[in-house]
N, C-alpha and C positions, 0 to 999 in steps of 0.2 A: 065643739069649741074649735076644732082643727078646721072644720068646714067654714066657720065664720072668719077665722084667720085668713084662710085662703081667699074668700070672697072679698075681704077688705083689701088684701094685697092686690088683687086683680083690678079692683075698682081704682085703686090709687094709681096703678101703672097706666090705665086707660086714661085717667084724668091728666097725668103728667104728659103722656103723649099728645093730648089735645091742647094743653097750655103752652108746651115748648114752642111750637110753630107760631102761635098767637103771640107770645112773648118776643119772638124775633121780629115779627111785624111791628109791634108797639114800640120796640127799641130802635127800629129803623135798620135792622141788620139785613143786608142783602144776602140771600141764599146763594150757595154755589151753583152756577149754572151747569147744565149738562155739558158733558165733554163734547167738543166739536167732532164732526166726522173726520177721519184721518185725512181725506182729501181736501178738507177745508183749512187744515193747519198749515200755515206757510213754513217753509224751510228756514231755519236760522243757520248762520255760518259757525263753523267750528272756531276754535280760539285763534289758530294761525290765520285763517281767512279774515276774521273779525278785525285783526290788527293790521291787515293789508288791504285797504279798500281799493277795488280795481277800476273804479270809474273817476273822471276828472273831478278834481276839487281845487278851487282857488280860494286863497285866504288874503284878503286885502286889509292891512292894519290901518286903523283910523287915527288921525291926528287933528289937533285944533278944534275949531267949533263942531265939526262933523262928529268927532270923537265924544265931545261933551253931550251933543244932542242924543247920540245913540245911547250913552250910559244913562242920561236922565230919563229917557223913555223906558229903559229896561228896569231901572230900580224903582220906577213908580208902579210897575204891574203888580197885581196881587200875588202872583206866584212868588216874585222876588221878595216881597214884603214878608210873606209867610216863612220863607227860608231864613231871612235875617232875623226874625223874632226867634226861631228856634235855635239858631246859632248863638244869639245873645244869651239865651237861657243857659247854654253851656259855657259861657264866658268868653265867647268870640264875638266882639261887637263889630259889625260891618255897617257902620253909619254912612250916609250919603257923602260926607266930606272924605272919609277914608276911601270909599269906593272911586269917588271922582279923581282923587289923587293917585291911586295905585292900580286901578283896573286896565287891563289891556282890552281895547275895543277893536272890533273888525267886522267886516262884511265877508260872509262865507258863501260861495257859490258852488253848489254841489249838483252833480248830475246822477240820474238813476239809469238803470239798464235800458229803458226806452228812449233815453235821450233827453228827457224832460229836465229842465234846469231850474233850480229854486235859489233865491237869495235870502240869506238869513242874517239878521242883525244880532251880533253877540258880543258878550263881554265876559271875562273871567278874571277873578282877583283872589290871590292868596293871602294868608296872614299867618305869621309865625310869632309865637309868644311863649316864653318860658320852655323852649325845646318842644313845644307843642305846635301843631299846624292845622290849618283849616283852609277851605277854599269855596268860593261862591261862583257859580257859573249860570248864566241866563242866555238863552238863544231863542230867538223869535222869527219864524219865517215871515216874509213880508206879505205873503198872501193870507196871514192870520190862521193858517193851520196849526195844529198843536205844536207847541214849542218844546224846548228842553230846558228844564229848570232843575239844577241839582247842587247840593252842597255836601261837604264831607268834613269830618274833623278826626284827627288821629293823634296818637301819643308820640309822635316822632317827627322832628324837623327833617325834611327831605335831605338837606345838606349833610346831615349827620348820618343818614342811611347809607350814603355812598362810601363810607369808610369801611375798612375791613373788620373793625371791632366796634359796632354800634354801642351806644352808651347804655342802652336798656337791656340788662341781662337778667334772666330768670333761669335758675338751675343750669347755669352755664351756657344758655342760649338766648339769642336776640328775642325779644318779645314785642309783638306789634298788635295794635288793635285799630280798627277803622269803623266808623259809622257814616253811612251815607243816607242823605235825606233827598228824596225825589218828589217833586210836586206832580201828582198825576190826577186829573179828573177832580179837581177840587179838594184834595187831601194830600198830606205829606206821608209818603210811604218809606219806612225805614229799612236798611239792609245793614246788619252788623256782623262783623267777622273779627276773629283774633287767631293768632297762630304763633307757634314757636319756630322761627326760622323759615324763610319762604321756600327753601328747597324741599320742605315736607309737603307743600301745598302749590305745586307749580301751576295749577289750573284755577286758583282762587278767584282770579278776575272773571273767568267765564261763569262762575257762580253768581257774581254780581250782575252780569248781563242777563243771564237766564232768569234770575228772580224777577227782575223788572219786565222782561219779555213776557214771562208767564202771567204775571199780574195784569198786564195791559191786554193780553189775549183773552183772559177770562172775564174782565170787568169793563173794558173799554168798548164802546160801539163803533169805533172807526179803526181801520187798518193801522197796524204798526207802521209809522212813517219809515220809509226806506232809508232816508238819511240818518236814522238812528244808528244804523250799522256804522256809518262813518264816525258819528259823534262818540260812541263808545270806544272805538279805537283811538280817536283823538284824545279823549279824556285819560285813557291809559297812558298814552305817550306824554301827555302833558304833566301828569301829576304822579303816576304810580309805577312806572316802568322799572324803577330801581328796586321794586320789591318782589320781583318776579324772576325766576330762573328760566322761564320759558323762552324769554328774549332778554339776554343780559343787558344790563343798564348801559354798557359801553356802546351798544349799537346807536344810541342817541335818538334823536327825534327825526323821523323821516320827513323829507321835504314834501308838502302837500301840493 
């Protein structure tokens, strides 16, 4: 009886081991690739360097018909549509009329270490409602290389975060949460974070950057765009600088 039981268990284990990989293929699950050799993994900047991009960047704000044309182009892209649908499901409606009325549009010219210059059409638009906030950002290089499409929503109006006593208190401490949505390679990848008081987590923004860098490196078949170094710093200064004690919010936004 014991031998029969052992035989049944062994047979079951073998069958499961054979089925699980097949199930992953059937479900369309992509297996984790083997780790790249150390010499193949590019260096990524530390937090301080990330927020201080060392190469020339020019931002030209757009107005009039050029602004409207740029925004219309970006909101019609599948990446932007996917993000607006996800935000709407959370109660933040970024319809075309709202975006056209409230978005900042710009052309960004960024240079990499080799001197190559890239022009990027961009827009960003925040939304505040009931002391909650969200934002949508779309950036597309004119050479049609991979763009930057990201949104986020959080439980705090940025204007309220800059006061000494924020209104959301749990156990006597400010409580924040944030959800980031990034469109990468045909899907939306989430990053979620929450904490009590930012001074307990001075490196929280670096975790956001590293999460997306790591995913890109594992699953994307093209190099991490160099200008992503700059755009992650820009996003921090544009939307989140007041939540970190690494650089106090009083520093303000550096001139690009």
